[in-house]
KENUTOR-163950 format. One record per atom (N, C-alpha, C, CB): chain; atom name; x, y, z. Coordinates in nm, 2 decimals. Atoms other than C-alpha are relative to their C-alpha. Glycine has a CB too. Layout:
# KENUTOR-163950
<atom ch="A" at="CA" east="X" north="Y" up="Z"/>
...
//
This chain:
# KENUTOR-163950
<atom ch="A" at="N" east="-0.10" north="-0.12" up="0.00"/>
<atom ch="A" at="CA" east="4.44" north="7.83" up="28.85"/>
<atom ch="A" at="C" east="0.11" north="-0.09" up="0.00"/>
<atom ch="A" at="CB" east="-0.01" north="0.11" up="0.14"/>
<atom ch="A" at="N" east="-0.15" north="0.08" up="0.02"/>
<atom ch="A" at="CA" east="4.81" north="7.73" up="28.76"/>
<atom ch="A" at="C" east="0.06" north="0.02" up="0.14"/>
<atom ch="A" at="CB" east="0.11" north="0.08" up="-0.14"/>
<atom ch="A" at="N" east="-0.05" north="0.00" up="-0.13"/>
<atom ch="A" at="CA" east="4.90" north="7.86" up="29.09"/>
<atom ch="A" at="C" east="-0.03" north="-0.12" up="0.09"/>
<atom ch="A" at="CB" east="-0.05" north="0.11" up="0.07"/>
<atom ch="A" at="N" east="0.04" north="0.12" up="-0.09"/>
<atom ch="A" at="CA" east="4.71" north="7.58" up="29.29"/>
<atom ch="A" at="C" east="0.06" north="-0.14" up="-0.05"/>
<atom ch="A" at="CB" east="-0.17" north="-0.01" up="-0.01"/>
<atom ch="A" at="N" east="-0.05" north="0.12" up="0.04"/>
<atom ch="A" at="CA" east="4.87" north="7.32" up="29.05"/>
<atom ch="A" at="C" east="0.15" north="0.01" up="0.03"/>
<atom ch="A" at="CB" east="-0.03" north="-0.03" up="-0.14"/>
<atom ch="A" at="N" east="-0.14" north="-0.02" up="-0.06"/>
<atom ch="A" at="CA" east="5.21" north="7.45" up="29.18"/>
<atom ch="A" at="C" east="0.01" north="-0.01" up="0.14"/>
<atom ch="A" at="CB" east="0.06" north="0.12" up="-0.04"/>
<atom ch="A" at="N" east="0.01" north="0.00" up="-0.15"/>
<atom ch="A" at="CA" east="5.11" north="7.44" up="29.54"/>
<atom ch="A" at="C" east="0.00" north="0.13" up="0.07"/>
<atom ch="A" at="CB" east="0.12" north="-0.07" up="0.06"/>
<atom ch="A" at="N" east="0.02" north="-0.12" up="-0.06"/>
<atom ch="A" at="CA" east="5.05" north="7.79" up="29.59"/>
<atom ch="A" at="C" east="-0.15" north="0.04" up="0.00"/>
<atom ch="A" at="CB" east="0.08" north="0.09" up="-0.06"/>
<atom ch="A" at="N" east="0.13" north="-0.04" up="-0.01"/>
<atom ch="A" at="CA" east="4.71" north="7.93" up="29.72"/>
<atom ch="A" at="C" east="-0.02" north="0.14" up="-0.06"/>
<atom ch="A" at="CB" east="-0.06" north="-0.01" up="0.14"/>
<atom ch="A" at="N" east="0.01" north="-0.14" up="0.05"/>
<atom ch="A" at="CA" east="4.57" north="8.25" up="29.56"/>
<atom ch="A" at="C" east="0.04" north="0.10" up="0.13"/>
<atom ch="A" at="CB" east="-0.17" north="0.03" up="-0.06"/>
<atom ch="A" at="N" east="-0.04" north="-0.10" up="-0.13"/>
<atom ch="A" at="CA" east="4.61" north="8.42" up="29.93"/>
<atom ch="A" at="C" east="0.16" north="0.01" up="0.01"/>
<atom ch="A" at="CB" east="-0.07" north="-0.07" up="0.15"/>
<atom ch="A" at="N" east="-0.13" north="-0.03" up="0.00"/>
<atom ch="A" at="CA" east="4.98" north="8.33" up="29.92"/>
<atom ch="A" at="C" east="0.04" north="0.08" up="-0.11"/>
<atom ch="A" at="CB" east="0.08" north="-0.10" up="0.01"/>
<atom ch="A" at="N" east="-0.04" north="-0.07" up="0.13"/>
<atom ch="A" at="CA" east="5.02" north="8.46" up="29.57"/>
<atom ch="A" at="C" east="-0.03" north="0.15" up="0.03"/>
<atom ch="A" at="CB" east="-0.09" north="-0.05" up="-0.13"/>
<atom ch="A" at="N" east="0.03" north="-0.16" up="-0.02"/>
<atom ch="A" at="CA" east="4.85" north="8.82" up="29.66"/>
<atom ch="A" at="C" east="0.09" north="0.05" up="0.10"/>
<atom ch="A" at="CB" east="-0.16" north="0.04" up="0.05"/>
<atom ch="A" at="N" east="-0.09" north="-0.06" up="-0.13"/>
<atom ch="A" at="CA" east="5.04" north="8.84" up="30.00"/>
<atom ch="A" at="C" east="0.12" north="0.03" up="-0.07"/>
<atom ch="A" at="CB" east="0.03" north="-0.11" up="0.15"/>
<atom ch="A" at="N" east="-0.13" north="-0.03" up="0.05"/>
<atom ch="A" at="CA" east="5.36" north="8.79" up="29.82"/>
<atom ch="A" at="C" east="0.02" north="0.11" up="-0.09"/>
<atom ch="A" at="CB" east="0.05" north="-0.11" up="-0.07"/>
<atom ch="A" at="N" east="0.00" north="-0.10" up="0.10"/>
<atom ch="A" at="CA" east="5.27" north="9.01" up="29.53"/>
<atom ch="A" at="C" east="0.00" north="0.13" up="0.06"/>
<atom ch="A" at="CB" east="-0.12" north="-0.01" up="-0.08"/>
<atom ch="A" at="N" east="0.03" north="-0.13" up="-0.07"/>
<atom ch="A" at="CA" east="5.17" north="9.29" up="29.77"/>
<atom ch="A" at="C" east="0.14" north="0.03" up="0.08"/>
<atom ch="A" at="CB" east="-0.14" north="-0.03" up="0.12"/>
<atom ch="A" at="N" east="-0.13" north="-0.02" up="-0.08"/>
<atom ch="A" at="CA" east="5.49" north="9.25" up="29.98"/>
<atom ch="A" at="C" east="0.12" north="0.03" up="-0.10"/>
<atom ch="A" at="CB" east="0.02" north="-0.13" up="0.10"/>
<atom ch="A" at="N" east="-0.12" north="0.01" up="0.07"/>
<atom ch="A" at="CA" east="5.74" north="9.20" up="29.70"/>
<atom ch="A" at="C" east="-0.03" north="0.06" up="-0.17"/>
<atom ch="A" at="CB" east="0.06" north="-0.16" up="0.00"/>
<atom ch="A" at="N" east="0.06" north="-0.06" up="0.15"/>
<atom ch="A" at="CA" east="5.54" north="9.38" up="29.39"/>
<atom ch="A" at="C" east="0.11" north="0.07" up="-0.09"/>
<atom ch="A" at="CB" east="-0.13" north="0.11" up="0.02"/>
<atom ch="A" at="N" east="-0.07" north="-0.08" up="0.09"/>
<atom ch="A" at="CA" east="5.78" north="9.64" up="29.28"/>
<atom ch="A" at="C" east="0.15" north="0.00" up="0.01"/>
<atom ch="A" at="CB" east="-0.04" north="0.11" up="0.02"/>
<atom ch="A" at="N" east="-0.15" north="0.03" up="-0.03"/>
<atom ch="A" at="CA" east="6.11" north="9.48" up="29.37"/>
<atom ch="A" at="C" east="0.06" north="-0.11" up="-0.10"/>
<atom ch="A" at="CB" east="0.02" north="-0.05" up="0.17"/>
<atom ch="A" at="N" east="-0.06" north="0.10" up="0.09"/>
<atom ch="A" at="CA" east="6.35" north="9.30" up="29.15"/>
<atom ch="A" at="C" east="0.05" north="-0.12" up="0.08"/>
<atom ch="A" at="CB" east="0.12" north="0.06" up="-0.09"/>
<atom ch="A" at="N" east="-0.03" north="0.10" up="-0.09"/>
<atom ch="A" at="CA" east="6.49" north="8.97" up="29.26"/>
<atom ch="A" at="C" east="0.11" north="0.03" up="0.11"/>
<atom ch="A" at="CB" east="0.03" north="-0.12" up="-0.08"/>
<atom ch="A" at="N" east="-0.11" north="-0.05" up="-0.12"/>
<atom ch="A" at="CA" east="6.80" north="9.09" up="29.44"/>
<atom ch="A" at="C" east="-0.04" north="0.09" up="0.10"/>
<atom ch="A" at="CB" east="0.10" north="0.07" up="-0.06"/>
<atom ch="A" at="N" east="0.06" north="-0.09" up="-0.09"/>
<atom ch="A" at="CA" east="6.61" north="9.35" up="29.63"/>
<atom ch="A" at="C" east="-0.09" north="-0.12" up="0.10"/>
<atom ch="A" at="CB" east="-0.11" north="0.14" up="-0.08"/>
<atom ch="A" at="N" east="0.08" north="0.08" up="-0.07"/>
<atom ch="A" at="CA" east="6.37" north="9.07" up="29.74"/>
<atom ch="A" at="C" east="0.08" north="-0.09" up="0.09"/>
<atom ch="A" at="CB" east="-0.09" north="-0.07" up="-0.09"/>
<atom ch="A" at="N" east="-0.08" north="0.09" up="-0.07"/>
<atom ch="A" at="CA" east="6.63" north="8.83" up="29.83"/>
<atom ch="A" at="C" east="0.09" north="0.05" up="0.11"/>
<atom ch="A" at="CB" east="0.07" north="-0.06" up="-0.10"/>
<atom ch="A" at="N" east="-0.07" north="-0.08" up="-0.11"/>
<atom ch="A" at="CA" east="6.83" north="9.11" up="30.04"/>
<atom ch="A" at="C" east="-0.12" north="0.04" up="0.12"/>
<atom ch="A" at="CB" east="0.07" north="0.14" up="-0.07"/>
<atom ch="A" at="N" east="0.08" north="-0.02" up="-0.09"/>
<atom ch="A" at="CA" east="6.51" north="9.19" up="30.21"/>
<atom ch="A" at="C" east="-0.04" north="-0.13" up="0.10"/>
<atom ch="A" at="CB" east="-0.11" north="0.06" up="-0.07"/>
<atom ch="A" at="N" east="0.03" north="0.11" up="-0.08"/>
<atom ch="A" at="CA" east="6.44" north="8.84" up="30.31"/>
<atom ch="A" at="C" east="0.12" north="-0.05" up="0.09"/>
<atom ch="A" at="CB" east="-0.05" north="-0.10" up="-0.09"/>
<atom ch="A" at="N" east="-0.12" north="0.00" up="-0.07"/>
<atom ch="A" at="CA" east="6.80" north="8.81" up="30.42"/>
<atom ch="A" at="C" east="0.01" north="0.09" up="0.14"/>
<atom ch="A" at="CB" east="0.09" north="0.04" up="-0.11"/>
<atom ch="A" at="N" east="0.01" north="-0.09" up="-0.12"/>
<atom ch="A" at="CA" east="6.76" north="9.11" up="30.65"/>
<atom ch="A" at="C" east="-0.10" north="-0.03" up="0.09"/>
<atom ch="A" at="CB" east="-0.02" north="0.13" up="-0.04"/>
<atom ch="A" at="N" east="0.10" north="0.06" up="-0.10"/>
<atom ch="A" at="CA" east="6.43" north="8.98" up="30.79"/>
<atom ch="A" at="C" east="0.05" north="-0.11" up="0.07"/>
<atom ch="A" at="CB" east="-0.13" north="-0.04" up="-0.06"/>
<atom ch="A" at="N" east="-0.05" north="0.11" up="-0.07"/>
<atom ch="A" at="CA" east="6.61" north="8.65" up="30.88"/>
<atom ch="A" at="C" east="0.11" north="0.05" up="0.11"/>
<atom ch="A" at="CB" east="0.07" north="-0.09" up="-0.10"/>
<atom ch="A" at="N" east="-0.10" north="-0.06" up="-0.08"/>
<atom ch="A" at="CA" east="6.91" north="8.86" up="31.04"/>
<atom ch="A" at="C" east="-0.07" north="0.08" up="0.12"/>
<atom ch="A" at="CB" east="0.10" north="0.09" up="-0.08"/>
<atom ch="A" at="N" east="0.07" north="-0.07" up="-0.08"/>
<atom ch="A" at="CA" east="6.66" north="9.07" up="31.21"/>
<atom ch="A" at="C" east="-0.07" north="-0.09" up="0.14"/>
<atom ch="A" at="CB" east="-0.09" north="0.08" up="-0.09"/>
<atom ch="A" at="N" east="0.07" north="0.11" up="-0.08"/>
<atom ch="A" at="CA" east="6.46" north="8.77" up="31.37"/>
<atom ch="A" at="C" east="0.11" north="-0.07" up="0.10"/>
<atom ch="A" at="CB" east="-0.08" north="-0.12" up="-0.10"/>
<atom ch="A" at="N" east="-0.13" north="0.05" up="-0.08"/>
<atom ch="A" at="CA" east="6.81" north="8.62" up="31.50"/>
<atom ch="A" at="C" east="0.04" north="0.10" up="0.10"/>
<atom ch="A" at="CB" east="0.12" north="-0.03" up="-0.08"/>
<atom ch="A" at="N" east="-0.05" north="-0.10" up="-0.09"/>
<atom ch="A" at="CA" east="6.91" north="8.96" up="31.66"/>
<atom ch="A" at="C" east="-0.11" north="0.00" up="0.11"/>
<atom ch="A" at="CB" east="0.03" north="0.13" up="-0.07"/>
<atom ch="A" at="N" east="0.09" north="-0.02" up="-0.10"/>
<atom ch="A" at="CA" east="6.57" north="8.98" up="31.84"/>
<atom ch="A" at="C" east="0.01" north="-0.13" up="0.08"/>
<atom ch="A" at="CB" east="-0.13" north="0.02" up="-0.05"/>
<atom ch="A" at="N" east="0.00" north="0.12" up="-0.10"/>
<atom ch="A" at="CA" east="6.61" north="8.62" up="31.97"/>
<atom ch="A" at="C" east="0.12" north="0.01" up="0.10"/>
<atom ch="A" at="CB" east="0.03" north="-0.14" up="-0.08"/>
<atom ch="A" at="N" east="-0.13" north="-0.04" up="-0.07"/>
<atom ch="A" at="CA" east="6.97" north="8.71" up="32.09"/>
<atom ch="A" at="C" east="-0.02" north="0.09" up="0.11"/>
<atom ch="A" at="CB" east="0.10" north="0.06" up="-0.10"/>
<atom ch="A" at="N" east="0.04" north="-0.08" up="-0.11"/>
<atom ch="A" at="CA" east="6.85" north="9.00" up="32.28"/>
<atom ch="A" at="C" east="-0.12" north="-0.04" up="0.10"/>
<atom ch="A" at="CB" east="-0.03" north="0.13" up="-0.06"/>
<atom ch="A" at="N" east="0.09" north="0.05" up="-0.09"/>
<atom ch="A" at="CA" east="6.57" north="8.83" up="32.43"/>
<atom ch="A" at="C" east="0.07" north="-0.11" up="0.10"/>
<atom ch="A" at="CB" east="-0.11" north="-0.06" up="-0.08"/>
<atom ch="A" at="N" east="-0.07" north="0.08" up="-0.08"/>
<atom ch="A" at="CA" east="6.79" north="8.56" up="32.55"/>
<atom ch="A" at="C" east="0.10" north="0.07" up="0.10"/>
<atom ch="A" at="CB" east="0.06" north="-0.09" up="-0.09"/>
<atom ch="A" at="N" east="-0.08" north="-0.08" up="-0.09"/>
<atom ch="A" at="CA" east="7.04" north="8.83" up="32.69"/>
<atom ch="A" at="C" east="-0.09" north="0.06" up="0.13"/>
<atom ch="A" at="CB" east="0.07" north="0.11" up="-0.09"/>
<atom ch="A" at="N" east="0.07" north="-0.06" up="-0.10"/>
<atom ch="A" at="CA" east="6.74" north="9.00" up="32.87"/>
<atom ch="A" at="C" east="-0.04" north="-0.11" up="0.10"/>
<atom ch="A" at="CB" east="-0.13" north="0.08" up="-0.07"/>
<atom ch="A" at="N" east="0.05" north="0.11" up="-0.09"/>
<atom ch="A" at="CA" east="6.64" north="8.65" up="33.03"/>
<atom ch="A" at="C" east="0.13" north="-0.03" up="0.07"/>
<atom ch="A" at="CB" east="-0.07" north="-0.13" up="-0.09"/>
<atom ch="A" at="N" east="-0.13" north="0.04" up="-0.08"/>
<atom ch="A" at="CA" east="7.02" north="8.60" up="33.14"/>
<atom ch="A" at="C" east="0.03" north="0.11" up="0.11"/>
<atom ch="A" at="CB" east="0.13" north="0.00" up="-0.11"/>
<atom ch="A" at="N" east="-0.01" north="-0.11" up="-0.08"/>
<atom ch="A" at="CA" east="7.03" north="8.95" up="33.29"/>
<atom ch="A" at="C" east="-0.10" north="-0.02" up="0.13"/>
<atom ch="A" at="CB" east="-0.04" north="0.12" up="-0.08"/>
<atom ch="A" at="N" east="0.09" north="0.01" up="-0.11"/>
<atom ch="A" at="CA" east="6.71" north="8.88" up="33.49"/>
<atom ch="A" at="C" east="0.03" north="-0.12" up="0.08"/>
<atom ch="A" at="CB" east="-0.14" north="-0.02" up="-0.04"/>
<atom ch="A" at="N" east="-0.04" north="0.10" up="-0.09"/>
<atom ch="A" at="CA" east="6.82" north="8.55" up="33.61"/>
<atom ch="A" at="C" east="0.10" north="0.00" up="0.08"/>
<atom ch="A" at="CB" east="0.01" north="-0.10" up="-0.06"/>
<atom ch="A" at="N" east="-0.12" north="-0.03" up="-0.08"/>
<atom ch="A" at="CA" east="7.16" north="8.67" up="33.74"/>
<atom ch="A" at="C" east="-0.07" north="0.10" up="0.09"/>
<atom ch="A" at="CB" east="0.13" north="0.06" up="-0.09"/>
<atom ch="A" at="N" east="0.03" north="-0.10" up="-0.08"/>
<atom ch="A" at="CA" east="6.96" north="8.96" up="33.90"/>
<atom ch="A" at="C" east="-0.09" north="-0.08" up="0.10"/>
<atom ch="A" at="CB" east="-0.06" north="0.14" up="-0.07"/>
<atom ch="A" at="N" east="0.08" north="0.06" up="-0.11"/>
<atom ch="A" at="CA" east="6.72" north="8.73" up="34.08"/>
<atom ch="A" at="C" east="0.10" north="-0.11" up="0.08"/>
<atom ch="A" at="CB" east="-0.14" north="-0.06" up="-0.06"/>
<atom ch="A" at="N" east="-0.09" north="0.09" up="-0.08"/>
<atom ch="A" at="CA" east="7.00" north="8.48" up="34.18"/>
<atom ch="A" at="C" east="0.09" north="0.09" up="0.10"/>
<atom ch="A" at="CB" east="0.10" north="-0.07" up="-0.11"/>
<atom ch="A" at="N" east="-0.08" north="-0.07" up="-0.08"/>
<atom ch="A" at="CA" east="7.21" north="8.79" up="34.31"/>
<atom ch="A" at="C" east="-0.10" north="0.04" up="0.12"/>
<atom ch="A" at="CB" east="0.06" north="0.11" up="-0.07"/>
<atom ch="A" at="N" east="0.07" north="-0.06" up="-0.10"/>
<atom ch="A" at="CA" east="6.91" north="8.90" up="34.51"/>
<atom ch="A" at="C" east="-0.05" north="-0.11" up="0.11"/>
<atom ch="A" at="CB" east="-0.12" north="0.08" up="-0.06"/>
<atom ch="A" at="N" east="0.01" north="0.14" up="-0.06"/>
<atom ch="A" at="CA" east="6.86" north="8.54" up="34.64"/>
<atom ch="A" at="C" east="0.11" north="0.00" up="0.09"/>
<atom ch="A" at="CB" east="-0.01" north="-0.13" up="-0.10"/>
<atom ch="A" at="N" east="-0.14" north="0.02" up="-0.07"/>
<atom ch="A" at="CA" east="7.21" north="8.53" up="34.76"/>
<atom ch="A" at="C" east="0.00" north="0.10" up="0.12"/>
<atom ch="A" at="CB" east="0.14" north="0.03" up="-0.11"/>
<atom ch="A" at="N" east="-0.02" north="-0.13" up="-0.10"/>
<atom ch="A" at="CA" east="7.20" north="8.87" up="34.93"/>
<atom ch="A" at="C" east="-0.11" north="-0.03" up="0.10"/>
<atom ch="A" at="CB" east="-0.03" north="0.16" up="-0.07"/>
<atom ch="A" at="N" east="0.09" north="0.00" up="-0.13"/>
<atom ch="A" at="CA" east="6.88" north="8.78" up="35.13"/>
<atom ch="A" at="C" east="0.03" north="-0.12" up="0.07"/>
<atom ch="A" at="CB" east="-0.17" north="0.00" up="-0.04"/>
<atom ch="A" at="N" east="-0.05" north="0.11" up="-0.06"/>
<atom ch="A" at="CA" east="7.04" north="8.44" up="35.23"/>
<atom ch="A" at="C" east="0.11" north="0.03" up="0.12"/>
<atom ch="A" at="CB" east="0.06" north="-0.09" up="-0.10"/>
<atom ch="A" at="N" east="-0.12" north="-0.04" up="-0.09"/>
<atom ch="A" at="CA" east="7.32" north="8.60" up="35.40"/>
<atom ch="A" at="C" east="-0.06" north="0.05" up="0.12"/>
<atom ch="A" at="CB" east="0.11" north="0.11" up="-0.05"/>
<atom ch="A" at="N" east="0.04" north="-0.07" up="-0.15"/>
<atom ch="A" at="CA" east="7.25" north="8.66" up="35.78"/>
<atom ch="A" at="C" east="0.11" north="0.10" up="0.03"/>
<atom ch="A" at="CB" east="0.00" north="-0.11" up="0.12"/>
<atom ch="A" at="N" east="-0.11" north="-0.08" up="-0.07"/>
<atom ch="A" at="CA" east="7.43" north="8.94" up="35.94"/>
<atom ch="A" at="C" east="0.06" north="-0.06" up="0.12"/>
<atom ch="A" at="CB" east="-0.05" north="0.14" up="0.04"/>
<atom ch="A" at="N" east="-0.06" north="0.06" up="-0.13"/>
<atom ch="A" at="CA" east="7.68" north="8.83" up="36.22"/>
<atom ch="A" at="C" east="0.01" north="0.10" up="0.10"/>
<atom ch="A" at="CB" east="0.14" north="-0.05" up="-0.02"/>
//
C-alpha cells in the first residue's frame, strides 16, 4: 500500500481519518493547537495542585514543630 511506503501504517491512517475525516485543513490545524494548549493547561494545573499540597504539608509540619511555652 502507498501508505506503508510513506511511513504510515493502515491503523494510523484510519485513526486519523476517523478523527479528522470531515474537517478541512484549517479546522484540523486549529483542533491540534487547542489539544496542545489544553495539555499545557492541564500540566500547569497539576503543578499548581502539587505546589498547594506541598505548602499545606510544610505548614502543618511547621505548626506541629512549634511547642507551646
